[in-house]
DOTI-331036 format. One record per residue: residue in one letter; x, y, z of N, C-alpha, C, O, CB in turn; residue number from 1. Coordinates in steps of 0.02 Angstrom, whole numbers. Glycine has a CB too. Layout:
BEGIN
A:X:Y:Z:X:Y:Z:X:Y:Z:X:Y:Z:X:Y:Z:NUM
...
***
This chain:
BEGIN
X:523:6614:5482:452:6577:5511:391:6619:5498:388:6680:5496:453:6565:5596:1
X:354:6583:5491:278:6648:5460:215:6629:5450:210:6578:5415:283:6681:5383:2
X:159:6655:5473:108:6607:5480:73:6623:5406:66:6674:5372:59:6618:5553:3
X:47:6525:5395:34:6505:5339:-43:6559:5328:-73:6546:5275:29:6416:5341:4
X:-63:6594:5354:-130:6617:5350:-150:6687:5311:-192:6705:5270:-149:6621:5419:5
X:-79:6724:5358:-78:6801:5339:-17:6819:5325:-4:6877:5311:-102:6848:5389:6
X:33:6768:5327:71:6772:5321:117:6824:5358:154:6865:5329:62:6766:5277:7
X:110:6815:5421:155:6871:5459:212:6816:5506:206:6765:5540:94:6933:5522:8
X:271:6864:5481:342:6840:5494:372:6846:5573:386:6896:5606:388:6885:5445:9
X:374:6794:5583:384:6799:5670:470:6788:5666:506:6810:5711:332:6720:5729:10
X:496:6754:5613:582:6744:5621:592:6756:5561:554:6730:5521:620:6670:5645:11
X:636:6792:5542:682:6801:5474:747:6718:5477:767:6690:5528:739:6903:5486:12
X:763:6703:5406:800:6654:5411:846:6659:5427:858:6719:5433:805:6627:5377:13
X:896:6624:5442:951:6612:5472:992:6625:5397:974:6613:5340:955:6534:5516:14
X:1062:6659:5426:1094:6631:5341:1122:6579:5348:1132:6556:5404:1151:6674:5300:15
X:1147:6537:5275:1150:6486:5298:1250:6477:5300:1287:6511:5265:1097:6435:5250:16
X:1268:6434:5340:1358:6428:5373:1364:6370:5337:1326:6324:5350:1381:6415:5472:17
X:1415:6363:5285:1445:6312:5261:1483:6287:5297:1523:6320:5330:1470:6319:5214:18
X:1479:6224:5298:1529:6173:5353:1550:6116:5299:1513:6081:5265:1477:6129:5434:19
X:1604:6116:5301:1681:6101:5253:1664:6008:5275:1660:5997:5336:1789:6153:5299:20
X:1657:5949:5230:1694:5900:5230:1748:5886:5181:1756:5909:5124:1658:5860:5232:21
X:1790:5836:5220:1852:5834:5183:1869:5788:5148:1889:5735:5173:1897:5840:5214:22
X:1865:5799:5079:1892:5742:5029:1952:5747:5014:1976:5795:4986:1863:5737:4969:23
X:1979:5699:5030:2058:5673:5035:2098:5674:4974:2079:5637:4929:2062:5598:5056:24
X:2151:5710:4962:2197:5698:4920:2207:5616:4867:2232:5562:4885:2252:5713:4967:25
X:2187:5628:4826:2220:5561:4794:2256:5559:4729:2248:5583:4673:2170:5513:4784:26
X:2300:5518:4760:2367:5520:4672:2321:5505:4614:2265:5481:4625:2446:5437:4665:27
X:2340:5516:4559:2326:5488:4495:2366:5415:4491:2423:5408:4514:2350:5543:4437:28
X:2326:5355:4455:2361:5327:4432:2359:5306:4332:2334:5346:4293:2355:5282:4482:29
X:2385:5253:4313:2376:5220:4261:2322:5269:4197:2323:5302:4145:2347:5148:4292:30
X:2276:5239:4254:2220:5233:4198:2134:5278:4241:2082:5298:4214:2209:5122:4180:31
X:2159:5276:4320:2105:5323:4359:2126:5392:4384:2174:5397:4423:2080:5288:4422:32
X:2096:5437:4366:2128:5515:4401:2123:5514:4468:2088:5476:4502:2088:5587:4380:33
X:2159:5558:4487:2154:5577:4562:2115:5652:4559:2088:5682:4513:2238:5582:4600:34
X:2128:5671:4647:2128:5748:4642:2163:5781:4697:2194:5749:4739:2057:5774:4642:35
X:2161:5838:4697:2161:5886:4751:2145:5875:4827:2089:5851:4836:2122:5929:4730:36
X:2185:5889:4888:2120:5896:4923:2063:5962:4935:2078:6021:4947:2140:5878:4983:37
X:2021:5943:4931:1977:5989:4944:1910:5976:4989:1897:5917:4996:1962:6010:4886:38
X:1867:6023:5019:1805:5991:5043:1747:6028:5002:1751:6065:4953:1797:5999:5128:39
X:1688:6005:5039:1618:6001:5023:1565:6028:5058:1570:6003:5114:1603:5945:5020:40
X:1521:6062:5058:1478:6080:5104:1411:6033:5069:1408:6004:5015:1472:6169:5110:41
X:1372:6038:5111:1303:6002:5096:1262:6057:5042:1223:6036:4999:1254:5987:5179:42
X:1276:6121:5051:1244:6154:4988:1273:6148:4917:1273:6194:4876:1243:6223:4999:43
X:1296:6087:4905:1326:6073:4843:1412:6128:4842:1438:6114:4788:1256:6097:4775:44
X:1440:6161:4865:1489:6187:4864:1549:6159:4867:1546:6102:4890:1484:6219:4896:45
X:1604:6177:4854:1659:6161:4866:1715:6201:4872:1722:6245:4830:1667:6127:4835:46
X:1768:6192:4929:1795:6231:4953:1877:6192:4952:1892:6133:4947:1756:6250:5016:47
X:1913:6243:4957:1989:6251:4952:2010:6244:5031:2060:6213:5048:2014:6331:4916:48
X:1969:6274:5072:1974:6271:5168:1933:6242:5191:1882:6220:5164:1966:6332:5212:49
X:1952:6236:5249:1902:6191:5284:1887:6249:5305:1840:6241:5344:1917:6128:5334:50
X:1901:6306:5302:1844:6364:5350:1794:6399:5284:1762:6451:5288:1902:6449:5402:51
X:1802:6349:5223:1730:6347:5155:1742:6446:5151:1696:6484:5135:1605:6305:5201:52
X:1797:6462:5165:1820:6512:5129:1836:6547:5061:1831:6604:5039:1850:6510:5145:53
X:1859:6485:5039:1889:6477:4983:1856:6441:4910:1886:6393:4886:1941:6444:5007:54
X:1796:6464:4879:1776:6399:4852:1800:6394:4784:1825:6443:4758:1703:6387:4854:55
X:1793:6339:4753:1791:6303:4679:1742:6311:4656:1690:6280:4667:1800:6238:4670:56
X:1760:6385:4593:1706:6355:4554:1675:6328:4497:1619:6319:4473:1684:6374:4557:57
X:1754:6317:4484:1774:6235:4428:1780:6187:4462:1822:6176:4506:1845:6226:4382:58
X:1738:6154:4442:1763:6071:4500:1823:6045:4460:1852:5999:4489:1690:5987:4506:59
X:1841:6058:4416:1895:6026:4363:1955:6034:4411:1993:5990:4431:1906:6070:4281:60
X:1952:6101:4424:2024:6120:4445:2039:6079:4510:2100:6073:4516:2032:6203:4460:61
X:2008:6054:4553:2042:5982:4589:2059:5932:4560:2097:5895:4592:2007:5950:4630:62
X:2034:5907:4482:2060:5847:4471:2133:5833:4421:2154:5867:4375:2003:5817:4444:63
X:2163:5771:4449:2211:5753:4430:2209:5716:4375:2171:5668:4385:2236:5733:4470:64
X:2237:5715:4314:2216:5670:4247:2237:5600:4255:2291:5591:4282:2252:5696:4177:65
X:2209:5556:4240:2246:5495:4239:2320:5482:4205:2324:5488:4144:2203:5453:4209:66
X:2369:5468:4236:2433:5467:4197:2437:5443:4137:2467:5477:4095:2477:5436:4226:67
X:2413:5390:4121:2433:5367:4053:2493:5287:4077:2521:5275:4130:2481:5451:4004:68
X:2492:5252:4016:2536:5189:4042:2619:5206:4013:2621:5228:3956:2500:5104:4003:69
X:2660:5201:4035:2723:5240:4040:2756:5160:4003:2793:5132:4044:2753:5275:4137:70
X:2748:5116:3927:2771:5066:3886:2863:5058:3902:2903:5104:3902:2748:5088:3804:71
X:2873:5003:3910:2929:4971:3916:2949:4987:3841:2910:5001:3795:2924:4892:3941:72
X:3017:4984:3839:3027:5012:3764:3045:4952:3703:3037:4957:3642:3095:5069:3768:73
X:3075:4893:3746:3078:4840:3683:3018:4776:3712:2986:4770:3764:3178:4801:3669:74
X:3024:4733:3643:2982:4667:3679:3033:4629:3700:3089:4623:3674:2930:4619:3629:75
X:3000:4591:3773:3048:4544:3797:3039:4473:3816:2980:4455:3810:3070:4570:3845:76
X:3082:4424:3839:3043:4371:3835:3007:4360:3876:2955:4329:3867:3066:4327:3828:77
X:3030:4390:3951:2985:4386:4014:2927:4419:3998:2890:4421:4046:3013:4416:4079:78
X:2909:4440:3958:2826:4486:3934:2801:4439:3908:2741:4451:3901:2820:4556:3876:79
X:2823:4364:3877:2784:4340:3800:2771:4272:3848:2799:4250:3898:2843:4331:3704:80
X:2694:4242:3791:2670:4214:3807:2680:4158:3733:2711:4175:3683:2618:4249:3837:81
X:2651:4100:3740:2653:4067:3673:2628:4091:3602:2641:4065:3548:2622:4014:3682:82
X:2581:4159:3619:2569:4150:3553:2610:4238:3528:2616:4254:3469:2471:4132:3537:83
X:2633:4282:3586:2620:4346:3548:2671:4375:3623:2670:4350:3679:2517:4378:3527:84
X:2717:4443:3595:2743:4470:3639:2720:4535:3670:2706:4573:3623:2795:4472:3620:85
X:2709:4566:3728:2688:4633:3751:2739:4658:3775:2785:4628:3802:2636:4637:3797:86
X:2731:4748:3763:2739:4781:3803:2706:4801:3889:2647:4792:3902:2737:4813:3765:87
X:2750:4827:3938:2724:4803:3991:2723:4892:4011:2762:4935:3990:2771:4736:4036:88
X:2665:4899:4059:2677:4980:4103:2740:4956:4129:2750:4895:4134:2613:5011:4178:89
X:2801:5016:4151:2839:5009:4204:2803:5007:4272:2821:4985:4326:2884:5059:4200:90
X:2736:5045:4247:2722:5068:4339:2678:5028:4379:2672:5024:4440:2685:5144:4351:91
X:2643:4994:4323:2557:4975:4364:2596:4893:4324:2567:4846:4350:2440:5031:4319:92
X:2642:4872:4279:2623:4786:4265:2586:4784:4210:2604:4735:4177:2577:4746:4324:93
X:2535:4820:4178:2489:4804:4145:2515:4776:4043:2550:4805:4002:2442:4875:4162:94
X:2498:4747:4042:2524:4739:3956:2485:4747:3897:2431:4721:3881:2547:4673:3941:95
X:2526:4793:3862:2467:4796:3789:2438:4749:3775:2445:4701:3814:2489:4808:3722:96
X:2394:4741:3718:2388:4719:3661:2435:4645:3610:2421:4598:3572:2394:4780:3640:97
X:2493:4678:3640:2534:4623:3603:2546:4605:3521:2502:4616:3480:2506:4567:3628:98
X:2604:4580:3504:2597:4574:3441:2635:4476:3435:2677:4443:3466:2644:4653:3397:99
X:2591:4466:3383:2631:4402:3357:2690:4393:3333:2719:4432:3296:2607:4378:3314:100
X:2720:4319:3363:2787:4322:3372:2796:4311:3295:2752:4298:3254:2823:4267:3427:101
X:2884:4324:3282:2888:4325:3229:2971:4251:3228:3027:4265:3248:2892:4417:3203:102
X:2955:4202:3207:2974:4142:3229:3048:4140:3162:3050:4169:3107:2897:4074:3227:103
X:3089:4104:3188:3134:4080:3149:3137:4018:3110:3160:4012:3053:3175:4080:3180:104
X:3111:3975:3146:3121:3889:3101:3052:3882:3104:3032:3937:3125:3170:3809:3145:105
X:2991:3837:3092:2935:3830:3093:2955:3766:3122:2912:3786:3161:2893:3840:3034:106
X:2982:3697:3147:2998:3670:3211:3082:3679:3213:3123:3697:3170:2968:3588:3219:107
X:3090:3655:3293:3159:3671:3305:3191:3596:3257:3159:3554:3225:3180:3678:3406:108
X:3245:3601:3266:3297:3541:3240:3357:3536:3281:3358:3572:3331:3324:3552:3165:109
X:3410:3496:3268:3442:3487:3301:3492:3550:3312:3523:3573:3360:3459:3433:3285:110
X:3485:3561:3266:3549:3628:3224:3513:3694:3301:3535:3713:3356:3512:3670:3080:111
X:3440:3711:3252:3401:3745:3308:3360:3754:3358:3320:3707:3348:3387:3762:3301:112
X:3342:3779:3401:3278:3796:3431:3206:3830:3392:3200:3812:3334:3301:3841:3481:113
X:3175:3858:3408:3126:3877:3387:3098:3938:3424:3054:3936:3467:3091:3826:3384:114
X:3130:3994:3399:3128:4065:3449:3101:4121:3416:3096:4135:3356:3202:4092:3473:115
X:3084:4153:3473:3031:4213:3417:3124:4273:3397:3181:4276:3421:2924:4288:3499:116
X:3108:4287:3374:3184:4334:3327:3160:4421:3350:3203:4465:3352:3181:4322:3197:117
X:3100:4431:3363:3097:4501:3395:3111:4495:3475:3138:4546:3497:3022:4536:3381:118
X:3100:4447:3518:3070:4442:3593:3125:4392:3615:3146:4394:3673:2979:4411:3603:119
X:3152:4341:3565:3195:4298:3606:3146:4249:3625:3178:4207:3657:3231:4332:3669:120
X:3084:4230:3621:3054:4177:3667:3067:4119:3635:3070:4120:3573:2978:4183:3681:121
X:3078:4057:3673:3078:4001:3618:3029:3955:3652:3006:3943:3708:3156:3963:3600:122
X:3025:3937:3594:2946:3896:3590:2974:3818:3602:2941:3775:3631:2896:3905:3496:123
X:3038:3808:3577:3030:3730:3542:3124:3731:3585:3155:3779:3564:3014:3719:3414:124
X:3157:3697:3627:3214:3679:3612:3238:3646:3555:3196:3633:3512:3227:3652:3651:125
X:3304:3629:3544:3320:3596:3498:3330:3503:3568:3345:3485:3625:3400:3646:3446:126
X:3302:3472:3486:3289:3399:3528:3364:3375:3546:3408:3410:3522:3245:3329:3475:127
X:3379:3328:3580:3441:3302:3586:3459:3241:3524:3424:3202:3492:3444:3273:3660:128
X:3546:3260:3525:3561:3233:3468:3541:3151:3422:3566:3105:3453:3621:3241:3479:129
X:3513:3135:3378:3499:3050:3399:3559:3042:3321:3561:3066:3264:3379:3004:3393:130
X:3605:2990:3364:3647:2962:3309:3620:2925:3261:3588:2874:3275:3693:2925:3331:131
X:3629:2945:3196:3639:2878:3142:3691:2860:3118:3729:2898:3087:3609:2879:3085:132
X:3701:2807:3127:3757:2751:3093:3769:2759:3027:3717:2764:2995:3737:2677:3097:133
X:3826:2761:2990:3839:2755:2900:3882:2682:2917:3920:2673:2965:3901:2840:2849:134
X:3874:2657:2889:3925:2588:2876:3958:2591:2830:3945:2598:2770:3898:2525:2864:135
X:4028:2582:2870:4101:2599:2841:4125:2491:2830:4140:2452:2876:4169:2667:2927:136
X:4122:2483:2795:4124:2394:2739:4188:2382:2787:4220:2428:2811:4148:2393:2616:137
X:4199:2328:2795:4272:2302:2813:4323:2282:2769:4312:2239:2726:4269:2250:2849:138
X:4379:2311:2776:4424:2290:2718:4479:2266:2737:4520:2287:2777:4441:2338:2676:139
X:4479:2194:2688:4573:2178:2710:4635:2205:2717:4644:2243:2670:4601:2145:2678:140
X:4668:2204:2743:4731:2223:2746:4775:2195:2661:4746:2168:2614:4759:2186:2824:141
X:4820:2205:2662:4852:2197:2605:4946:2193:2634:4967:2205:2690:4825:2266:2549:142
X:4982:2173:2577:5052:2172:2613:5085:2230:2607:5139:2242:2635:5098:2121:2588:143
X:5044:2286:2554:5090:2337:2575:5002:2391:2601:4975:2382:2546:5161:2373:2493:144
X:4971:2415:2625:4884:2446:2654:4873:2384:2690:4884:2324:2683:4806:2463:2584:145
X:4836:2442:2750:4819:2412:2822:4738:2426:2788:4720:2459:2740:4852:2463:2911:146
X:4705:2390:2832:4635:2378:2808:4593:2395:2912:4616:2414:2965:4628:2266:2757:147
X:4528:2373:2887:4488:2415:2939:4441:2341:2954:4433:2294:2915:4439:2501:2902:148
X:4415:2350:3021:4355:2311:3042:4315:2354:3011:4337:2407:2991:4339:2297:3118:149
X:4237:2334:3001:4185:2344:3006:4140:2409:3059:4109:2393:3110:4176:2286:3012:150
X:4144:2465:3038:4115:2514:3075:4063:2543:3093:4019:2508:3067:4129:2542:3066:151
X:4036:2586:3121:3975:2652:3079:3986:2719:3104:4001:2725:3163:3883:2641:3097:152
X:3981:2769:3068:3990:2824:3089:3943:2874:3075:3915:2881:3021:4041:2837:3072:153
X:3932:2914:3131:3868:2958:3127:3908:3023:3094:3969:3033:3091:3825:2975:3212:154
X:3847:3065:3070:3876:3127:3073:3906:3196:3106:3937:3245:3086:3854:3136:3055:155
X:3874:3163:3187:3919:3200:3226:3994:3195:3216:4029:3245:3220:3907:3184:3287:156
X:4011:3152:3207:4083:3123:3195:4103:3066:3236:4162:3050:3232:4133:3174:3208:157
X:4061:3031:3276:4063:2984:3325:4063:2897:3304:4011:2863:3302:4002:3005:3366:158
X:4122:2873:3291:4105:2811:3276:4078:2763:3320:4082:2779:3380:4149:2788:3255:159
X:4052:2707:3305:4021:2653:3353:4009:2611:3284:3997:2615:3224:3944:2677:3410:160
X:4024:2554:3356:4056:2439:3336:3993:2447:3288:3991:2428:3230:4041:2338:3430:161
X:3921:2493:3338:3869:2445:3295:3814:2479:3265:3805:2535:3291:3836:2390:3337:162
X:3774:2464:3220:3713:2510:3195:3670:2552:3244:3659:2613:3245:3663:2465:3161:163
X:3652:2510:3276:3590:2570:3344:3651:2639:3356:3631:2696:3363:3568:2509:3469:164
X:3721:2623:3357:3769:2673:3380:3737:2689:3455:3706:2739:3474:3773:2743:3326:165
X:3762:2613:3498:3766:2621:3576:3818:2608:3579:3831:2633:3634:3728:2584:3624:166
X:3862:2588:3563:3927:2562:3591:3998:2600:3532:4024:2577:3481:3920:2458:3589:167
X:4012:2671:3575:4057:2721:3546:4126:2678:3544:4150:2643:3589:4061:2795:3593:168
X:4152:2691:3472:4219:2684:3485:4281:2743:3485:4302:2774:3436:4232:2638:3442:169
X:4300:2748:3544:4335:2797:3585:4408:2807:3537:4433:2856:3510:4347:2765:3672:170
X:4426:2741:3541:4515:2732:3484:4487:2738:3416:4444:2699:3396:4570:2636:3485:171
X:4505:2774:3390:4494:2741:3293:4524:2705:3264:4513:2680:3209:4501:2778:3238:172
X:4595:2696:3324:4646:2668:3297:4635:2567:3318:4666:2517:3299:4719:2716:3335:173
X:4595:2573:3349:4564:2530:3364:4553:2447:3308:4564:2387:3312:4511:2573:3378:174
X:4522:2500:3256:4465:2479:3206:4563:2440:3119:4577:2402:3072:4382:2603:3175:175
X:4584:2487:3160:4629:2471:3078:4664:2400:3097:4673:2381:3155:4707:2544:3051:176
X:4686:2360:3034:4716:2314:3029:4794:2339:3002:4788:2381:2957:4676:2269:2991:177
X:4846:2327:3013:4898:2339:2994:4914:2311:2936:4896:2252:2934:4934:2329:3035:178
X:4935:2326:2896:4966:2275:2851:5016:2220:2858:5067:2222:2893:4991:2305:2812:179
X:4987:2144:2800:5010:2105:2848:5090:2114:2849:5119:2149:2808:4985:2034:2837:180
X:5125:2077:2904:5179:2069:2892:5211:1998:2872:5176:1957:2841:5200:2095:2937:181
X:5284:1981:2891:5301:1914:2864:5288:1853:2949:5301:1857:3009:5404:1922:2825:182
X:5260:1811:2906:5255:1718:2941:5168:1732:2978:5148:1701:3027:5344:1692:3036:183
X:5121:1793:2933:5059:1785:2923:5047:1748:2891:5020:1785:2849:5031:1823:2910:184
X:5042:1703:2872:5037:1654:2811:4959:1655:2817:4964:1602:2848:5078:1570:2819:185
X:4924:1661:2817:4849:1651:2836:4817:1699:2844:4757:1695:2858:4836:1620:2888:186
X:4851:1760:2835:4831:1837:2817:4786:1849:2892:4760:1904:2894:4774:1848:2729:187
X:4779:1821:2931:4720:1844:2993:4739:1902:3028:4701:1940:3058:4710:1789:3053:188
X:4825:1908:3019:4839:1979:3049:4879:1941:3130:4913:1978:3166:4745:2040:3061:189
X:4868:1872:3147:4924:1852:3202:4953:1795:3165:4931:1763:3117:4895:1828:3285:190
X:5025:1790:3209:5073:1760:3195:5088:1694:3243:5127:1710:3288:5120:1808:3192:191
X:5071:1638:3246:5059:1569:3269:5057:1531:3215:5050:1538:3154:4999:1560:3308:192
X:5071:1451:3289:5087:1390:3258:5050:1348:3175:5074:1305:3139:5073:1351:3319:193
X:4988:1381:3173:4945:1375:3125:4976:1411:3055:4967:1389:2997:4879:1406:3152:194
X:5006:1457:3070:5050:1487:3002:5107:1440:3001:5117:1419:2944:5081:1574:3010:195
X:5156:1412:3055:5189:1364:3035:5164:1313:3002:5175:1305:2942:5216:1345:3075:196
X:5126:1270:3039:5099:1222:3001:5082:1243:2942:5096:1199:2901:5050:1195:3028:197
X:5062:1284:2921:5046:1296:2829:5114:1288:2803:5115:1238:2766:5012:1384:2798:198
X:5171:1317:2807:5243:1306:2790:5237:1261:2789:5226:1242:2731:5297:1323:2820:199
X:5236:1191:2851:5267:1150:2846:5199:1086:2774:5214:1035:2743:5290:1132:2936:200
X:5141:1121:2776:5116:1085:2727:5140:1084:2669:5149:1027:2645:5065:1096:2721:201
X:5161:1155:2618:5179:1190:2563:5237:1160:2566:5260:1148:2510:5176:1263:2561:202
X:5282:1138:2627:5353:1116:2610:5350:1050:2592:5398:1027:2560:5403:1122:2667:203
X:5296:1010:2607:5277:936:2598:5251:934:2555:5246:876:2537:5244:901:2638:204
X:5223:973:2518:5203:993:2459:5109:947:2442:5072:920:2400:5279:968:2402:205
X:5117:972:2526:5031:955:2530:4979:1007:2532:4923:997:2555:5013:918:2593:206
X:5000:1066:2507:4967:1108:2471:4999:1148:2450:5058:1140:2462:4925:1132:2493:207
X:4981:1221:2401:5022:1253:2391:4993:1310:2389:4940:1320:2359:5055:1237:2348:208
X:5033:1364:2429:5005:1435:2446:5014:1468:2393:5057:1459:2349:5036:1474:2503:209
X:4951:1526:2399:4943:1559:2324:5026:1614:2337:5069:1606:2380:4841:1619:2310:210
X:5023:1668:2284:5094:1692:2302:5089:1741:2348:5146:1751:2371:5135:1719:2244:211
X:5043:1784:2377:5073:1821:2445:5062:1789:2514:5077:1812:2568:5041:1894:2452:212
X:5031:1729:2501:5057:1692:2577:5139:1668:2569:5178:1670:2616:5003:1609:2598:213
X:5155:1647:2506:5212:1630:2503:5269:1672:2498:5329:1657:2502:5212:1598:2464:214
X:5233:1742:2486:5298:1788:2523:5302:1790:2580:5357:1795:2607:5302:1855:2515:215
X:5240:1787:2615:5247:1783:2699:5265:1746:2744:5270:1763:2803:5207:1786:2724:216
X:5284:1667:2712:5307:1598:2747:5391:1618:2723:5431:1603:2768:5264:1507:2705:217
X:5412:1640:2678:5462:1634:2679:5507:1685:2720:5547:1719:2688:5470:1627:2623:218
X:5503:1695:2795:5530:1709:2858:5625:1712:2842:5654:1762:2862:5499:1641:2916:219
X:5650:1676:2819:5707:1699:2819:5747:1709:2771:5808:1710:2782:5731:1675:2849:220
X:5709:1722:2677:5728:1752:2653:5783:1722:2598:5831:1747:2568:5736:1787:2695:221
X:5758:1670:2599:5826:1614:2575:5779:1587:2481:5793:1539:2445:5837:1508:2663:222
X:5737:1632:2472:5699:1607:2412:5661:1536:2446:5626:1521:2398:5756:1590:2339:223
X:5651:1494:2488:5636:1424:2494:5600:1428:2547:5619:1448:2603:5691:1375:2499:224
X:5531:1403:2527:5478:1397:2620:5506:1318:2632:5519:1277:2587:5346:1399:2615:225
X:5509:1310:2684:5544:1250:2705:5542:1246:2793:5505:1289:2819:5626:1256:2673:226
X:5568:1209:2831:5547:1197:2894:5597:1276:2930:5580:1305:2981:5570:1101:2922:227
X:5633:1287:2905:5673:1326:2930:5625:1386:2958:5622:1411:3014:5728:1342:2880:228
X:5592:1401:2901:5528:1465:2934:5485:1432:2967:5460:1466:3011:5477:1512:2879:229
X:5460:1360:2963:5404:1369:2995:5441:1364:3068:5407:1383:3116:5342:1315:2974:230
X:5498:1343:3078:5540:1356:3148:5553:1408:3188:5555:1420:3248:5593:1344:3142:231
X:5563:1441:3127:5574:1527:3161:5502:1555:3156:5490:1598:3198:5635:1589:3107:232
X:5453:1541:3117:5373:1569:3126:5368:1557:3212:5374:1605:3251:5301:1512:3072:233
X:5354:1470:3242:5362:1465:3306:5422:1496:3338:5391:1542:3366:5359:1403:3319:234
X:5458:1502:3348:5484:1539:3368:5464:1617:3406:5473:1644:3461:5511:1534:3325:235
X:5425:1638:3326:5424:1722:3347:5361:1726:3370:5340:1778:3397:5436:1782:3285:236
X:5307:1648:3358:5261:1654:3401:5245:1676:3490:5207:1710:3525:5248:1606:3388:237
X:5331:1607:3497:5339:1589:3559:5371:1667:3607:5391:1667:3665:5392:1517:3553:238
X:5369:1708:3573:5419:1758:3582:5491:1749:3595:5528:1787:3627:5400:1793:3626:239
X:5505:1701:3572:5594:1685:3596:5628:1714:3534:5683:1694:3515:5624:1587:3607:240
X:5575:1782:3491:5643:1809:3446:5582:1878:3445:5520:1881:3445:5678:1753:3346:241
X:5630:1922:3445:5597:1983:3408:5565:1996:3375:5515:2020:3403:5614:2008:3387:242
X:5561:1996:3312:5564:1974:3237:5609:1941:3203:5655:1908:3229:5563:2018:3203:243
X:5597:1949:3126:5631:1898:3090:5686:1923:3053:5677:1977:3025:5587:1864:3046:244
X:5743:1896:3047:5787:1927:3024:5780:1935:2925:5822:1966:2894:5849:1888:3058:245
***
């Protein structure tokens, strides 16, 4: 305190007394630095203690550098999107810039889904199988070889009754026509009264059976085609006998 005219000093300056304000400790993160606990005075000085007796000449001594990211070792499906896969920080969850997927195929098909060969991310699931039937034509049975009804086969191995593959055939034997047996004169797979009638018509010379039907008509195996053969066929059709002798 002094006179601004003559300069007389009435009171000398008081010595500065530091008063510390706490700056709490702060942990560093992956991207931001932290700091140790310290105190600052209004005069601009920093101190290690509240009493302001241990000054920090170098303010950088209280700074804790940012830790940086700790990246996951590999690329994982859960860290991917439709274009890229990413490394992810195991501490804060931040993704890196990522890398483009490497696809196993251009487009998914019935054999393969479309997935990244690096991270396993599935872009396209395998589509459901669509049956495509290839016709197996009907084939007549003969005296020595079995035949079959017409049916369709898909590349997956399933058999179908129809070309659109909506009616699967569970029992493959159901399409087989066994070789034509004795008595089946009209060679339609069934022995009935119509076969007996053909025998009688042939015996009466109203018709002439071809060679194969003649073999089938001679159920008595006596070399003649007559009413006795017709009778045996009727008895067999009526299930009065189990087979032809």
